[in-house]
C-alpha positions as CSV (number, residue, x, y, z in Angstrom):
1,M,23.7,-5.5,13.6
2,G,25.3,-8.7,14.9
3,P,23.4,-11.8,15.9
4,G,20.1,-10.8,17.8
5,A,18.7,-8.1,15.8
6,G,14.6,-8.4,15.8
7,A,15.2,-9.2,19.4
8,A,14.4,-7.3,22.3
9,L,15.6,-8.6,25.7
10,A,19.3,-8.6,26.7
11,A,21.0,-12.5,27.7
12,R,21.5,-12.7,30.9
13,V,25.2,-14.2,31.5
14,T,26.6,-15.8,34.9
15,V,29.9,-13.6,35.5
16,L,32.4,-15.4,37.7
17,G,34.5,-13.0,40.1
18,P,37.6,-13.4,42.1
19,G,37.1,-15.1,45.5
20,R,34.5,-17.1,44.0
21,H,32.0,-14.1,43.5
22,V,29.5,-15.0,41.0
23,R,26.5,-12.4,39.6
24,V,24.3,-12.5,37.3
25,V,23.9,-9.5,34.9
26,E,21.8,-8.4,32.1
27,D,24.3,-8.1,28.9
28,R,23.1,-5.2,27.3
29,F,25.3,-5.8,24.2
30,L,24.4,-9.5,24.3
31,T,21.0,-9.6,22.6
32,G,19.2,-12.4,20.8
33,P,18.1,-16.0,21.3
34,A,21.1,-18.8,21.8
35,L,22.4,-18.5,18.2
36,L,23.4,-22.5,18.5
37,P,21.0,-25.2,19.8
38,A,22.1,-27.4,22.5
39,P,23.7,-30.5,21.0
40,L,22.3,-33.4,21.0
41,D,23.0,-36.5,22.8
42,V,26.2,-37.7,21.4
43,P,28.0,-40.9,22.4
44,S,31.3,-39.6,23.1
45,T,34.3,-42.5,21.7
46,P,37.2,-41.7,24.6
47,L,40.3,-43.0,23.5
48,A,43.0,-44.6,25.5
49,R,44.5,-41.9,27.8
50,A,47.2,-43.1,29.6
51,A,50.7,-41.2,28.8
52,S,48.1,-37.9,28.8
53,I,47.7,-38.9,32.3
54,T,50.7,-39.6,33.9
55,P,53.2,-37.0,32.1
56,G,56.1,-39.1,30.7
57,A,54.7,-42.5,31.1
58,S,55.7,-45.3,28.7
59,T,53.6,-46.5,26.2
60,T,53.2,-50.7,25.8
61,A,55.1,-51.3,22.4
62,S,52.8,-52.8,19.6
63,K,52.7,-52.9,15.8
64,A,50.1,-50.5,15.4
65,P,51.6,-47.1,17.2
66,A,50.1,-45.3,19.6
67,P,48.0,-42.3,19.0
68,P,49.1,-39.0,19.7
69,T,48.6,-37.9,23.4
70,V,48.3,-34.4,24.8
71,V,51.4,-35.3,26.5
72,S,53.3,-36.2,23.4
73,V,52.0,-33.4,20.9
74,L,53.2,-30.9,23.7
75,A,57.0,-32.7,23.9
76,K,57.1,-32.6,19.8
77,L,56.1,-29.0,19.3
78,A,58.6,-28.3,21.8
79,R,61.5,-30.6,20.2
80,R,60.5,-28.9,16.8
81,N,61.1,-25.5,18.3
82,Q,57.6,-24.7,17.4
83,I,56.8,-23.8,21.0
84,T,59.0,-22.6,23.3
85,A,60.5,-24.4,26.4
86,A,58.7,-22.1,28.9
87,Q,55.2,-22.8,26.6
88,H,55.7,-26.6,27.1
89,A,56.0,-26.2,30.6
90,Q,53.1,-24.1,31.1
91,Y,50.6,-26.0,29.1
92,L,51.8,-29.5,30.6
93,G,51.3,-27.6,33.9
94,E,48.1,-26.5,33.0
95,F,47.0,-30.2,31.9
96,D,48.5,-31.9,35.2
97,T,46.9,-29.7,37.5
98,A,43.4,-30.4,35.2
99,L,43.6,-33.9,35.6
100,A,44.9,-33.3,39.5
101,D,41.2,-31.5,40.0
102,E,39.5,-34.0,38.5
103,K,40.3,-36.8,41.2
104,Q,38.9,-34.5,44.0
105,L,35.6,-33.5,42.4
106,H,32.8,-35.2,42.6
107,G,29.3,-35.4,40.2
108,T,28.6,-33.0,37.8
109,R,31.8,-31.1,38.4
110,Q,34.1,-33.9,37.7
111,T,31.9,-35.2,34.6
112,E,32.2,-32.0,33.1
113,L,35.8,-31.1,33.7
114,T,36.5,-34.5,32.5
115,A,34.7,-34.3,29.3
116,V,37.1,-31.4,28.9
117,T,40.2,-33.1,29.3
118,E,39.3,-36.0,27.0
119,T,37.9,-34.0,24.6
120,L,41.4,-32.4,24.5
121,H,43.0,-35.6,24.4
122,N,40.9,-36.7,21.1
123,I,41.9,-33.9,19.7
124,A,45.7,-34.8,20.2
125,A,44.8,-38.4,19.0
126,G,43.1,-36.9,16.5
127,R,46.3,-34.9,14.6
128,Q,44.7,-31.6,15.3
129,M,46.3,-30.4,18.1
130,T,48.8,-27.8,16.4
131,V,50.7,-24.8,17.4
132,A,47.6,-22.5,16.4
133,R,45.0,-24.3,18.3
134,L,47.0,-24.5,21.4
135,P,46.1,-20.5,23.0
136,G,42.1,-21.9,22.4
137,L,42.3,-25.1,23.6
138,F,43.9,-24.5,26.8
139,L,42.3,-21.4,27.6
140,T,39.3,-23.6,27.3
141,L,41.1,-26.2,30.0
142,Q,41.8,-22.9,32.3
143,A,38.3,-21.9,32.2
144,N,37.0,-25.3,32.8
145,V,39.4,-25.7,35.7
146,Q,38.3,-22.2,37.3
147,W,34.5,-22.9,36.7
148,W,34.3,-26.2,37.9
149,T,36.2,-26.1,40.9
150,T,35.3,-22.4,42.1
151,G,31.8,-22.1,40.3
152,P,28.5,-22.7,40.4
153,L,26.0,-25.3,39.0
154,L,24.9,-24.0,35.7
155,A,21.0,-24.7,33.7
156,A,21.7,-25.9,30.4
157,D,23.0,-23.3,27.8
158,A,23.9,-20.6,30.6
159,R,26.3,-18.0,29.2
160,V,29.1,-17.4,31.4
161,Q,31.9,-15.1,31.5
162,L,35.0,-14.9,33.5
163,S,36.2,-12.1,35.4
164,G,38.5,-10.1,33.7
165,S,37.0,-10.6,30.2
166,Q,33.9,-10.2,28.1
167,M,34.2,-13.0,26.1
168,I,31.6,-15.0,26.0
169,W,31.0,-18.9,26.9
170,E,28.3,-21.2,27.1
171,Y,27.7,-24.3,29.2
172,Y,26.7,-28.0,26.9
173,P,26.4,-30.5,29.8
174,G,28.8,-33.0,29.6
175,E,30.6,-30.8,27.7
176,G,31.7,-28.6,30.4
177,I,31.7,-24.7,29.3
178,Q,32.7,-24.1,25.9
179,L,33.8,-20.9,23.9
180,Q,31.0,-19.3,22.2
181,P,33.1,-17.3,18.7
182,L,29.8,-16.2,17.9
183,A,28.2,-15.1,20.9
184,T,31.7,-13.4,21.4
185,F,31.6,-11.6,18.4
186,G,28.1,-10.4,18.9
187,E,28.7,-9.0,21.9
188,A,31.4,-7.2,20.2
189,N,29.5,-5.9,17.5
190,G,26.5,-5.0,20.5
191,M,29.7,-2.8,22.1
192,Y,30.3,-0.7,18.9
193,T,26.4,-0.2,18.5
194,A,26.2,1.5,22.0
195,G,28.4,4.3,21.2
196,P,32.4,5.7,21.5
197,S,32.3,4.8,25.2
198,Q,32.4,1.3,24.7
199,Y,35.1,1.3,21.8
200,P,37.7,1.0,24.1
201,A,36.4,-2.0,25.4
202,F,35.0,-2.8,22.1
203,L,38.6,-3.3,20.8
204,S,39.9,-4.9,23.9
205,L,37.6,-8.1,23.4
206,L,38.9,-8.2,19.8
207,G,42.6,-8.4,20.8
208,Q,41.2,-11.1,22.9
209,M,39.7,-13.0,20.1
210,L,42.5,-12.4,17.8
211,P,45.2,-14.8,19.2
212,L,42.4,-17.5,19.0
213,A,42.2,-17.1,15.5
214,V,43.2,-20.6,13.9
215,P,45.1,-20.5,10.1
216,Q,43.3,-22.7,7.7
217,D,45.4,-22.8,4.5
218,H,45.4,-18.7,3.3
219,G,42.7,-18.0,6.0
220,I,41.5,-17.7,9.6
221,T,38.8,-18.9,11.4
222,W,37.7,-19.3,15.0
223,D,37.4,-23.0,15.7
224,Y,34.8,-24.7,18.4
225,Y,36.6,-27.4,20.5
226,F,33.5,-29.6,21.3
227,P,31.2,-32.4,20.3
228,F,28.1,-30.6,18.3
229,D,25.1,-32.3,16.7
230,G,27.1,-35.2,15.5
231,G,30.1,-33.2,14.4
232,Q,34.0,-33.9,16.3
233,P,35.9,-31.1,16.9
234,P,37.5,-29.0,15.9
235,W,34.9,-27.5,13.7
236,T,34.2,-24.1,12.5
237,S,30.6,-21.7,11.2
238,A,30.4,-19.3,8.4
239,M,28.3,-17.5,10.6
240,T,30.9,-17.1,13.3
241,D,33.4,-15.7,10.7
242,G,30.7,-13.5,9.1
243,T,29.8,-11.8,12.4
244,A,33.7,-11.2,13.2
245,L,33.5,-9.8,9.3
246,E,31.2,-7.3,11.0
247,A,33.3,-6.5,14.2
248,F,36.5,-5.7,12.2
249,T,34.8,-3.9,9.9
250,R,33.8,-1.8,13.0
251,A,36.5,-1.7,14.7
252,Y,38.3,0.2,11.6
253,L,35.3,2.7,11.6
254,A,35.9,3.0,15.6
255,S,39.8,3.3,15.1
256,G,41.1,4.3,11.8
257,N,43.5,1.4,11.9
258,N,43.4,-0.3,8.2
259,A,45.0,-3.4,10.7
260,Y,41.6,-4.6,11.2
261,L,40.6,-4.6,7.4
262,V,43.6,-6.7,7.0
263,D,42.7,-9.0,10.0
264,G,39.1,-9.3,8.1
265,A,40.6,-9.9,4.6
266,E,41.9,-12.9,6.1
267,I,38.9,-14.5,7.1
268,L,37.5,-14.5,3.3
269,P,39.4,-17.3,2.2
270,L,37.2,-19.8,4.2
271,L,34.1,-18.0,2.7
272,R,35.8,-18.9,-0.9
273,D,36.2,-22.4,-1.1
274,P,34.3,-25.3,-0.5
275,P,34.3,-28.0,2.2
276,P,36.4,-29.4,4.0
277,R,39.0,-26.9,3.5
278,G,36.3,-23.9,3.4
279,L,33.0,-23.4,4.3
280,A,31.3,-22.3,0.8
281,V,29.2,-24.7,-1.1
282,P,29.2,-23.6,-5.2
283,T,26.0,-23.9,-6.7
284,A,24.6,-23.4,-10.1
285,L,23.8,-19.4,-9.1
286,G,26.6,-18.6,-6.7
287,L,27.3,-19.9,-3.2
288,R,25.9,-21.1,0.2
289,Y,27.5,-20.2,3.2
290,L,27.3,-23.1,6.0
291,Q,26.6,-23.2,9.7
292,Y,28.9,-26.0,10.5
293,S,31.7,-27.4,8.7
294,F,30.9,-30.7,9.6
295,A,27.9,-30.8,8.0
296,P,28.0,-29.6,4.3
297,G,24.2,-30.7,3.2
298,T,22.6,-28.4,6.3
299,D,21.2,-25.2,5.2
300,I,20.4,-23.0,7.8
301,I,18.8,-19.4,6.5
302,N,19.5,-17.3,9.5
303,A,23.2,-18.2,9.4
304,F,23.7,-17.9,5.7
305,L,21.8,-14.2,6.0
306,Q,24.1,-13.4,8.7
307,T,27.1,-14.7,6.7
308,L,26.1,-12.1,3.7
309,I,25.3,-8.9,6.2
310,G,29.3,-9.1,7.2
311,L,30.5,-9.8,3.8
312,Y,28.7,-6.9,2.8
313,Y,29.7,-4.4,5.5
314,F,33.3,-5.2,5.0
315,S,33.3,-4.7,1.2
316,H,31.2,-1.9,1.3
317,D,33.6,-0.1,4.1
318,S,37.2,-1.8,2.9
319,G,36.3,-1.9,-0.9
320,N,38.1,-5.4,-0.8
321,V,37.0,-6.8,-4.5
322,L,37.1,-10.4,-3.2
323,S,34.5,-9.7,-0.2
324,Q,32.0,-7.8,-2.7
325,T,32.1,-11.1,-5.2
326,L,31.6,-13.7,-2.4
327,F,28.5,-11.1,-1.3
328,N,27.2,-11.2,-5.0
329,E,27.6,-14.9,-5.2
330,G,25.9,-15.4,-1.8
331,S,23.1,-13.4,-2.4
332,A,22.1,-14.6,-5.4
333,E,21.7,-18.1,-4.1
334,A,20.1,-16.8,-1.0
335,Q,17.4,-14.7,-3.4
336,A,16.4,-18.3,-5.0
337,E,16.3,-20.2,-1.8
338,L,14.4,-17.6,0.6
339,P,10.7,-18.5,-0.7
340,S,10.8,-21.8,0.1
341,F,12.1,-21.1,3.5
342,N,8.5,-19.1,3.9
343,T,5.6,-21.3,4.5
344,G,3.0,-18.4,3.9
345,A,2.4,-18.3,8.0
346,W,5.8,-18.8,9.7
347,S,9.8,-19.3,8.6
348,L,11.5,-22.8,8.6
349,Y,15.0,-22.5,10.5
350,Q,16.0,-25.4,7.6
351,P,13.8,-27.1,5.0
352,G,10.8,-28.7,7.0
353,I,12.4,-27.4,10.4
354,E,10.1,-24.4,11.5
355,D,11.6,-21.8,13.6
356,T,11.3,-21.1,17.2
357,L,10.0,-17.5,18.0
358,S,13.6,-16.1,18.8
359,Y,14.9,-17.7,15.5
360,H,12.0,-16.2,13.4
361,E,12.5,-12.7,15.2
362,L,16.1,-13.5,14.2
363,V,15.9,-13.7,10.7
364,T,13.2,-11.2,10.5
365,G,15.7,-8.9,11.4
366,F,18.3,-10.0,9.3
367,L,16.1,-9.6,6.4
368,A,15.0,-6.3,7.4
369,Q,18.7,-5.3,7.6
370,L,19.4,-6.8,4.0
371,C,16.3,-5.2,2.9
372,T,17.5,-1.3,3.9
373,L,21.2,-2.5,2.5
374,T,20.3,-4.0,-0.7
375,A,16.5,-2.9,-1.5
376,V,16.3,-7.0,-3.0
377,P,12.8,-7.2,-3.4
378,V,12.8,-11.1,-1.9
379,Y,14.5,-9.5,1.0
380,C,12.1,-6.9,1.6
381,R,9.5,-8.8,0.6
382,T,9.9,-11.9,3.4
383,A,10.9,-9.8,6.0
384,A,7.4,-7.8,5.5
385,D,6.1,-11.7,5.3
386,F,7.6,-12.8,8.7
387,Q,6.9,-9.4,10.6
388,A,3.2,-9.9,9.8
389,D,3.4,-13.7,10.5
390,L,3.9,-12.5,14.3
391,T,0.4,-10.9,14.4
392,T,-1.5,-13.5,12.5
393,P,-3.6,-16.1,14.3
394,P,-2.6,-20.0,12.4
395,S,-5.1,-21.5,10.7
396,L,-7.3,-24.5,11.6
397,T,-9.2,-26.8,9.0
398,L,-11.0,-30.1,10.4
399,L,-10.3,-32.8,7.6
400,T,-12.1,-36.0,9.5
401,G,-16.0,-35.6,9.5
402,A,-16.6,-39.1,10.7
403,G,-14.9,-42.1,13.0
404,P,-15.7,-46.0,13.7
405,A,-18.1,-46.9,16.5
406,K,-16.3,-48.5,19.7
407,K,-13.2,-48.2,17.9
408,A,-10.1,-45.7,18.5
409,F,-9.1,-43.5,15.3
410,S,-7.5,-40.6,14.4
411,V,-8.8,-37.3,14.1
412,S,-6.8,-35.3,11.0
413,F,-6.4,-31.7,10.6
414,Q,-4.7,-28.8,8.8
415,L,-2.6,-26.5,10.6
416,S,-0.7,-23.1,8.9
417,K,2.2,-23.0,11.4
418,V,3.7,-24.5,14.4
419,S,1.1,-24.0,17.6
420,R,0.1,-25.5,20.4
421,V,-3.6,-27.1,19.4
422,G,-6.5,-28.4,21.8
423,L,-9.2,-30.5,20.9
424,V,-12.7,-31.1,22.7
425,I,-15.1,-33.5,21.4
426,A,-18.2,-33.2,22.9
427,G,-21.5,-35.3,23.0
428,P,-24.8,-34.1,23.4
429,T,-24.7,-33.7,27.4
430,S,-21.0,-33.8,28.2
431,T,-17.7,-33.7,27.0
432,A,-16.2,-37.2,25.6
433,F,-12.4,-36.4,25.1
434,Q,-10.4,-33.8,25.4
435,T,-6.5,-33.0,24.4
436,S,-4.1,-30.9,24.0
437,A,-0.5,-30.5,22.4
438,S,2.0,-29.0,20.3
439,F,1.9,-29.5,16.2
440,A,4.5,-28.7,13.3
441,Y,2.7,-26.7,10.6
442,G,1.0,-29.3,7.6
443,T,-1.3,-32.4,8.2
444,Q,-1.6,-33.2,11.3
445,S,-3.7,-36.1,13.2
446,I,-4.8,-36.8,17.0
447,N,-5.5,-40.4,18.2
448,V,-9.3,-40.5,19.8
449,P,-10.0,-43.2,22.0
450,A,-12.7,-45.3,21.0
451,L,-16.6,-43.4,21.5
452,P,-20.2,-44.7,21.6
453,A,-21.9,-44.1,18.1
454,G,-23.4,-40.8,17.9
455,A,-23.0,-37.1,16.8
456,Y,-20.7,-35.1,18.0
457,T,-19.4,-31.7,18.1
458,V,-15.4,-30.9,17.4
459,R,-13.9,-27.9,19.1
460,M,-10.6,-27.2,18.2
461,S,-8.0,-24.2,18.8
462,A,-4.5,-22.8,18.3
463,T,-2.0,-20.8,19.8
464,D,1.0,-20.3,18.1
465,L,4.4,-19.5,19.5
466,A,3.8,-15.3,18.9
467,G,0.2,-16.2,21.4
468,N,-2.0,-16.0,18.5
469,F,-5.2,-18.0,19.0
470,S,-7.7,-19.0,17.0
471,R,-10.7,-21.2,17.2
472,I,-12.9,-23.7,14.8
473,T,-16.1,-25.8,15.5
474,G,-17.5,-29.1,13.5
475,A,-19.0,-31.7,13.5
476,L,-18.0,-35.4,14.1
477,Q,-20.4,-38.6,13.1
478,V,-19.2,-42.0,14.9
479,G,-20.6,-44.7,13.5
480,N,-23.2,-45.8,10.7
481,A,-25.5,-42.7,10.2
482,P,-26.9,-40.7,6.9
483,G,-24.0,-38.4,6.0
484,A,-21.6,-40.3,8.2
485,G,-18.8,-39.7,5.5
486,A,-18.9,-36.3,4.9
487,V,-16.3,-34.1,6.1
488,P,-17.4,-30.5,7.4
489,I,-16.1,-27.3,6.6
490,A,-15.0,-26.1,9.7
491,R,-14.7,-22.0,9.8
492,P,-13.3,-19.3,12.2
493,V,-15.0,-18.7,15.1
494,A,-14.2,-14.8,16.6
495,R,-12.8,-15.4,20.1
């Protein structure tokens, strides 16, 4: 299984066809949550683009050499015969067209296309525009020209496709539409799972992705070409590579063609080498696989587990010794880390940060899959725990039993998992204060305005992300009174 294990709903995809025809489909091959969150609002640092905007324009001489531009990089590659004259003319023409279209567009359309051309220039200026990246970079440029000149405006994180291809793109506001290699390989795995009738489309989709693979030392990966969560392009992900391994394994099973195993084996060096070359962080027990190449200190458990699943399938069906070694070393580390991602009531996305519902379901599915494949106790036990969390109500404990009269104070409470919490403070005849808000697990508090002295009843409720509900009652003494400092025991009350 690929991304989306444990989730039942198909993804909605907006498809742009010929003649500006647009349709929204329920993609049964692409299930589960958006596997990359929306990027943070990272300030861009656009570089000078004069030479790239006007092909052949000269730059003013200065002591420091001007940074490379899209135009100068393409010219240099052509001079060195690393691209043909025809390729040079094609890429340059596509870039000129995009720049001309920018000037004709307005509002969001202009903003999005401009962001893509500026990112392309920044990659060139950073000396990252290599021959191997040109197909992916200019495919992204073409897709954005087509979408923002003929397609509809999109909601944030919308997934889209272009006519004639089942590759998955995603809209990141301020960055245009961007190819999603992870989701695309997830789409491919979904096609395989759908059965032999989908094998031709499955193999065709892999055929579209292979030319976009980027050599890295002795291996290949699939780059992302947009700023994301503090990282600058190009960057890559072990989760993407693990999902690709699974897809190439299945392509071999569907076709019997050993070339897919050769392709898969080329992914492995990135999962062997440490950053910045690779995506594997050495640990005392083995290896940890990274979600983001630019964030070696970020530990995202669902990405780690999906990478292991890809390695397991590839080693099992190819007999590749390196793949088996990488699985064993990664699994040793994952087994040691996994208990720290279990709060006892919900899963953590990364240390200290709880999963959303869709990610909780995703990681539960990955663990169930690893349990089936390996029978490792910690995988099986944690999968069962997380499954039970989906039907277990949140636990609430009131920690505040007293507060000062006529002064604002806080009501503290203990919460077992991320929930929407409601608070009602009631006096003898009426409600004195009520509010609600969402809180993470742990010790939390709600600010309460000044109240008159007296005895109050506290009613609290919690509804978790899966809709499970619980409530408690307790007493609150405001102002000086006998026993005012005591903390009452708040017990759950049946709904």
